[in-house]
ROVEXLUM-204624 format. One record per residue (C-alpha): x, y, z; chain; residue in one letter; residue number from 1. Coordinates in steps of 0.1 Angstrom, whole numbers, plus 5000, padded with zeros to 4 digits. Layout:
# residues N
     X     Y     Z  chain  res    n
     X     Y     Z      A    A  NUM
...
This chain:
# residues 390
     X     Y     Z  chain  res    n
  5000  4999  5000      A    M    1
  5028  5025  5010      A    A    2
  5047  5017  4978      A    E    3
  5015  5024  4958      A    T    4
  5012  5057  4974      A    I    5
  5048  5065  4967      A    V    6
  5044  5056  4931      A    M    7
  5011  5078  4927      A    V    8
  5025  5109  4945      A    L    9
  5059  5105  4924      A    T   10
  5038  5103  4891      A    A   11
  5019  5133  4902      A    M   12
  5050  5153  4910      A    L   13
  5067  5143  4875      A    I   14
  5033  5151  4858      A    G   15
  5033  5185  4874      A    Q   16
  5068  5194  4863      A    V   17
  5059  5180  4828      A    A   18
  5029  5204  4825      A    L   19
  5045  5233  4843      A    S   20
  5077  5236  4823      A    V   21
  5059  5243  4788      A    P   22
  5036  5268  4805      A    V   23
  5065  5286  4821      A    L   24
  5084  5289  4787      A    L   25
  5053  5296  4765      A    I   26
  5056  5335  4766      A    K   27
  5087  5348  4749      A    Q   28
  5085  5380  4772      A    S   29
  5088  5360  4804      A    T   30
  5110  5332  4791      A    R   31
  5143  5347  4798      A    A   32
  5139  5351  4835      A    Y   33
  5121  5319  4840      A    R   34
  5147  5297  4825      A    I   35
  5166  5290  4860      A    P   36
  5131  5280  4873      A    L   37
  5127  5256  4844      A    V   38
  5160  5241  4851      A    V   39
  5152  5238  4888      A    F   40
  5118  5221  4881      A    L   41
  5134  5198  4854      A    S   42
  5160  5186  4880      A    A   43
  5134  5180  4905      A    C   44
  5115  5158  4881      A    G   45
  5145  5139  4873      A    V   46
  5154  5133  4909      A    L   47
  5117  5122  4915      A    A   48
  5122  5093  4891      A    L   49
  5145  5077  4917      A    N   50
  5114  5064  4935      A    A   51
  5101  5047  4901      A    I   52
  5130  5037  4882      A    V   53
  5144  5010  4905      A    P   54
  5109  4994  4908      A    V   55
  5096  4996  4874      A    V   56
  5127  4994  4852      A    I   57
  5155  4982  4877      A    P   58
  5178  4972  4847      A    D   59
  5181  5009  4838      A    W   60
  5187  5022  4874      A    Y   61
  5225  5025  4868      A    Q   62
  5220  5046  4837      A    A   63
  5195  5066  4857      A    Y   64
  5219  5073  4886      A    T   65
  5245  5085  4861      A    V   66
  5219  5112  4848      A    I   67
  5202  5118  4882      A    G   68
  5233  5123  4905      A    F   69
  5244  5156  4890      A    P   70
  5208  5169  4890      A    M   71
  5211  5173  4929      A    L   72
  5238  5198  4924      A    F   73
  5217  5219  4898      A    V   74
  5189  5226  4925      A    L   75
  5206  5253  4946      A    C   76
  5223  5275  4920      A    P   77
  5193  5273  4896      A    A   78
  5168  5284  4923      A    L   79
  5193  5311  4935      A    R   80
  5196  5324  4900      A    L   81
  5158  5326  4895      A    Y   82
  5154  5345  4928      A    I   83
  5182  5368  4918      A    E   84
  5165  5374  4885      A    G   85
  5131  5384  4898      A    I   86
  5145  5404  4926      A    T   87
  5170  5426  4908      A    T   88
  5170  5449  4877      A    H   89
  5205  5439  4865      A    K   90
  5202  5425  4830      A    S   91
  5234  5403  4833      A    R   92
  5217  5386  4863      A    T   93
  5184  5383  4846      A    L   94
  5192  5369  4812      A    Y   95
  5221  5345  4818      A    K   96
  5227  5312  4834      A    L   97
  5262  5318  4847      A    N   98
  5282  5284  4845      A    P   99
  5303  5297  4874      A    K  100
  5274  5295  4897      A    K  101
  5272  5257  4894      A    F  102
  5303  5250  4913      A    V  103
  5294  5215  4924      A    L  104
  5279  5204  4892      A    L  105
  5312  5199  4875      A    W  106
  5328  5174  4899      A    P  107
  5295  5159  4902      A    A  108
  5295  5151  4865      A    I  109
  5331  5136  4869      A    V  110
  5317  5114  4897      A    V  111
  5288  5105  4876      A    S  112
  5312  5093  4848      A    S  113
  5329  5070  4873      A    I  114
  5294  5057  4884      A    I  115
  5290  5048  4847      A    A  116
  5320  5024  4847      A    T  117
  5311  5008  4881      A    L  118
  5304  4970  4878      A    P  119
  5267  4962  4882      A    S  120
  5271  4942  4915      A    Q  121
  5291  4971  4932      A    Q  122
  5265  4996  4918      A    H  123
  5238  4976  4933      A    R  124
  5257  4973  4967      A    A  125
  5263  5011  4967      A    L  126
  5230  5024  4955      A    F  127
  5204  4998  4963      A    V  128
  5214  4975  4992      A    T  129
  5236  5002  5011      A    D  130
  5262  4977  5018      A    E  131
  5298  4987  5025      A    I  132
  5317  4991  4993      A    P  133
  5345  4968  4985      A    T  134
  5373  4974  4961      A    G  135
  5392  5006  4954      A    L  136
  5371  5017  4927      A    H  137
  5339  5018  4948      A    A  138
  5356  5030  4979      A    V  139
  5370  5060  4961      A    V  140
  5336  5067  4944      A    L  141
  5318  5065  4978      A    A  142
  5343  5088  4994      A    G  143
  5338  5113  4965      A    A  144
  5300  5111  4966      A    M  145
  5301  5116  5003      A    L  146
  5322  5147  5001      A    A  147
  5300  5162  4974      A    L  148
  5269  5155  4995      A    I  149
  5285  5174  5025      A    C  150
  5295  5203  5002      A    A  151
  5259  5203  4989      A    W  152
  5244  5206  5025      A    L  153
  5267  5236  5030      A    V  154
  5256  5250  4998      A    E  155
  5219  5246  5008      A    C  156
  5227  5266  5040      A    G  157
  5243  5294  5020      A    L  158
  5213  5294  4996      A    T  159
  5189  5301  5025      A    I  160
  5212  5328  5037      A    V  161
  5213  5343  5002      A    V  162
  5176  5342  4997      A    L  163
  5171  5360  5030      A    I  164
  5196  5387  5019      A    K  165
  5177  5391  4986      A    H  166
  5144  5393  5003      A    L  167
  5157  5421  5025      A    M  168
  5173  5439  4996      A    V  169
  5142  5434  4974      A    F  170
  5120  5452  4999      A    R  171
  5143  5481  5000      A    T  172
  5143  5481  4962      A    E  173
  5105  5480  4961      A    L  174
  5102  5509  4984      A    K  175
  5123  5529  4961      A    A  176
  5101  5522  4932      A    H  177
  5065  5515  4943      A    Y  178
  5041  5532  4968      A    S  179
  5020  5502  4972      A    N  180
  5035  5470  4985      A    L  181
  5000  5453  4986      A    D  182
  5002  5449  4948      A    D  183
  4993  5411  4938      A    P  184
  5025  5407  4919      A    R  185
  5046  5420  4950      A    I  186
  5027  5396  4972      A    F  187
  5032  5366  4946      A    A  188
  5069  5375  4946      A    T  189
  5073  5375  4983      A    K  190
  5055  5341  4987      A    R  191
  5077  5327  4959      A    L  192
  5108  5336  4979      A    I  193
  5091  5323  5010      A    F  194
  5084  5289  4994      A    M  195
  5119  5286  4981      A    A  196
  5132  5292  5015      A    M  197
  5109  5265  5029      A    C  198
  5122  5240  5003      A    I  199
  5157  5244  5017      A    W  200
  5147  5246  5053      A    V  201
  5131  5213  5049      A    L  202
  5159  5197  5030      A    A  203
  5184  5207  5056      A    L  204
  5163  5198  5085      A    S  205
  5156  5166  5073      A    C  206
  5192  5158  5064      A    A  207
  5204  5169  5098      A    F  208
  5178  5153  5120      A    L  209
  5181  5121  5101      A    S  210
  5219  5119  5105      A    S  211
  5214  5130  5141      A    L  212
  5190  5103  5151      A    F  213
  5202  5077  5126      A    G  214
  5169  5071  5107      A    H  215
  5148  5090  5083      A    A  216
  5124  5116  5100      A    I  217
  5098  5114  5073      A    L  218
  5086  5085  5055      A    T  219
  5093  5083  5018      A    L  220
  5055  5091  5008      A    S  221
  5056  5120  5033      A    A  222
  5087  5135  5017      A    E  223
  5072  5132  4982      A    I  224
  5039  5146  4993      A    L  225
  5058  5175  5010      A    T  226
  5079  5181  4978      A    A  227
  5047  5180  4956      A    L  228
  5030  5207  4978      A    I  229
  5062  5229  4978      A    L  230
  5069  5226  4942      A    T  231
  5031  5231  4932      A    W  232
  5033  5264  4955      A    S  233
  5065  5275  4939      A    L  234
  5052  5269  4904      A    T  235
  5017  5287  4912      A    F  236
  5033  5320  4924      A    F  237
  5058  5318  4897      A    A  238
  5030  5319  4871      A    M  239
  5015  5349  4886      A    Q  240
  5049  5367  4882      A    Q  241
  5042  5377  4846      A    T  242
  5069  5405  4845      A    T  243
  5098  5415  4866      A    P  244
  5089  5441  4892      A    L  245
  5121  5458  4888      A    L  246
  5125  5464  4850      A    I  247
  5160  5455  4838      A    P  248
  5183  5485  4829      A    A  249
  5217  5489  4816      A    L  250
  5241  5476  4843      A    D  251
  5261  5508  4848      A    N  252
  5229  5527  4853      A    E  253
  5215  5501  4877      A    V  254
  5246  5502  4899      A    D  255
  5241  5540  4902      A    R  256
  5205  5538  4910      A    V  257
  5211  5509  4935      A    N  258
  5234  5532  4953      A    A  259
  5208  5561  4952      A    L  260
  5181  5538  4968      A    D  261
  5203  5529  4998      A    K  262
  5202  5550  5030      A    P  263
  5226  5580  5031      A    S  264
  5262  5570  5041      A    S  265
  5297  5583  5033      A    Q  266
  5299  5557  5005      A    D  267
  5266  5567  4991      A    T  268
  5278  5604  4992      A    L  269
  5310  5594  4973      A    N  270
  5288  5578  4946      A    K  271
  5266  5611  4944      A    Y  272
  5298  5630  4939      A    H  273
  5297  5621  4902      A    K  274
  5261  5631  4897      A    S  275
  5252  5661  4875      A    A  276
  5229  5674  4903      A    L  277
  5238  5703  4923      A    D  278
  5219  5719  4951      A    K  279
  5200  5745  4929      A    D  280
  5189  5718  4905      A    R  281
  5179  5695  4934      A    S  282
  5159  5723  4949      A    A  283
  5141  5729  4915      A    R  284
  5133  5691  4913      A    I  285
  5119  5692  4948      A    V  286
  5096  5721  4939      A    K  287
  5084  5704  4907      A    K  288
  5077  5670  4927      A    V  289
  5059  5689  4954      A    T  290
  5039  5707  4929      A    S  291
  5030  5675  4912      A    A  292
  5019  5659  4944      A    M  293
  5001  5690  4958      A    Q  294
  4983  5703  4928      A    D  295
  4977  5671  4908      A    D  296
  4972  5651  4939      A    K  297
  4991  5621  4924      A    L  298
  4994  5602  4958      A    Y  299
  4955  5593  4954      A    L  300
  4967  5569  4928      A    D  301
  4970  5536  4947      A    A  302
  4993  5523  4920      A    D  303
  5017  5553  4918      A    L  304
  5052  5543  4910      A    T  305
  5084  5563  4906      A    L  306
  5082  5560  4869      A    Q  307
  5046  5576  4870      A    K  308
  5059  5605  4892      A    L  309
  5087  5610  4868      A    S  310
  5065  5612  4838      A    D  311
  5042  5636  4857      A    A  312
  5069  5659  4870      A    S  313
  5092  5658  4840      A    G  314
  5122  5647  4862      A    V  315
  5141  5615  4851      A    S  316
  5136  5586  4875      A    A  317
  5172  5585  4884      A    N  318
  5174  5621  4894      A    Y  319
  5141  5619  4913      A    L  320
  5154  5589  4932      A    S  321
  5185  5608  4940      A    Q  322
  5167  5640  4953      A    V  323
  5144  5619  4975      A    L  324
  5174  5600  4991      A    N  325
  5198  5629  4992      A    E  326
  5178  5660  4998      A    T  327
  5146  5649  5014      A    L  328
  5162  5619  5032      A    K  329
  5133  5595  5023      A    V  330
  5127  5567  4998      A    N  331
  5099  5569  4974      A    F  332
  5074  5546  4995      A    F  333
  5077  5569  5026      A    D  334
  5075  5600  5005      A    F  335
  5042  5591  4989      A    V  336
  5029  5577  5022      A    N  337
  5037  5612  5037      A    H  338
  5013  5629  5014      A    W  339
  4987  5603  5019      A    R  340
  4988  5604  5057      A    I  341
  4986  5644  5056      A    E  342
  4955  5640  5035      A    A  343
  4941  5612  5057      A    A  344
  4946  5635  5089      A    K  345
  4924  5663  5073      A    A  346
  4897  5638  5064      A    R  347
  4899  5620  5098      A    L  348
  4891  5654  5117      A    L  349
  4866  5669  5091      A    A  350
  4844  5637  5083      A    S  351
  4829  5607  5102      A    K  352
  4837  5584  5074      A    D  353
  4851  5551  5085      A    S  354
  4890  5546  5088      A    V  355
  4890  5521  5060      A    L  356
  4871  5543  5037      A    H  357
  4895  5572  5042      A    I  358
  4924  5550  5038      A    A  359
  4911  5539  5003      A    L  360
  4903  5573  4995      A    E  361
  4937  5588  5000      A    V  362
  4955  5559  4981      A    G  363
  4960  5530  5003      A    F  364
  4949  5495  4993      A    N  365
  4947  5479  5027      A    A  366
  4936  5489  5062      A    R  367
  4967  5472  5077      A    S  368
  4992  5492  5056      A    S  369
  4973  5524  5065      A    F  370
  4975  5518  5101      A    Y  371
  5012  5510  5099      A    K  372
  5021  5540  5078      A    A  373
  4999  5564  5102      A    F  374
  5014  5550  5132      A    K  375
  5050  5557  5118      A    K  376
  5041  5591  5106      A    E  377
  5022  5603  5138      A    T  378
  5029  5579  5166      A    G  379
  4991  5574  5168      A    L  380
  4966  5551  5154      A    T  381
  4939  5568  5131      A    P  382
  4913  5563  5157      A    S  383
  4934  5578  5184      A    E  384
  4943  5608  5162      A    Y  385
  4906  5614  5155      A    R  386
  4898  5612  5192      A    R  387
  4927  5634  5202      A    V  388
  4919  5661  5175      A    G  389
  4883  5664  5186      A    K  390
């Protein structure tokens, strides 16, 4: 019964990968930054066959291990490249699968070629019955595989660290370009990164605890079911990500803009030193932006972005970003929220409308984000402010 469940779940996982890969590649506009994800899912599909091949076609299991073993070392760099691609606007990161990122894949291919030359009895002892290898050939192979697996576990840990770092940087980047972080695409991207982190936390936890207690923590069917759910979730949120949130730009411009989006520091000031903006031009830009926000009430647009403000004010997005960070000492997200909160403060005192109605009226998309921004700006909740004001 358990074996049947494993076979069914494995077939579902492989079927999901087989259906997802063509869908992810169908649009040319999204194909470039989805290629690493397709590579990741394809590797998952190949690895999932490990539960089927030795049962259904055991004679082909050695050939499968030759192909399947290197696939394990594709997972970390492929997923990392995909997350980097959707959380950055560097074109070189977005459109290229850098072979240098696949550090462990190349020695794994060498080990795989040795597996291909292994006598069938020794292969069965090493991969099927888990017997102690005999003979120099098998001992060297087992040692090399053990070393690579240990290195892979380290790589998994580093992948989690990298994903957390990218999530933090990504949030900063979003605040430099968007005024609404409740956008469905942003939500999907955050969940995408979260699911990626869950995959590697699960992989590391299972490997560590299984080694610690000397037996598998999860049954094979539980492992495959968990992998099926996580892979489905990853694919589901990836399909909602129809375009990169941070549009790719020329790398030299991106490096400069990234510097502008970070909080002020001596390093940032040194990078500003090459900017063509002086104090007079910065002051004129501030006046233009203030006029656009005050007269045109652009903050009422819930989907206002840095590019929209740039188009309305006639100031380039790069200069606008620099002025916000250097002159006004705020990012775009906080700048727009300041105008929205000021408008909300007047409405809270002048009307009896509900807090949610006022939040939506001034440009917020959610009650929670309005409360958070209002508390940050005034130190009070909207209800407290209304009560104190009266």
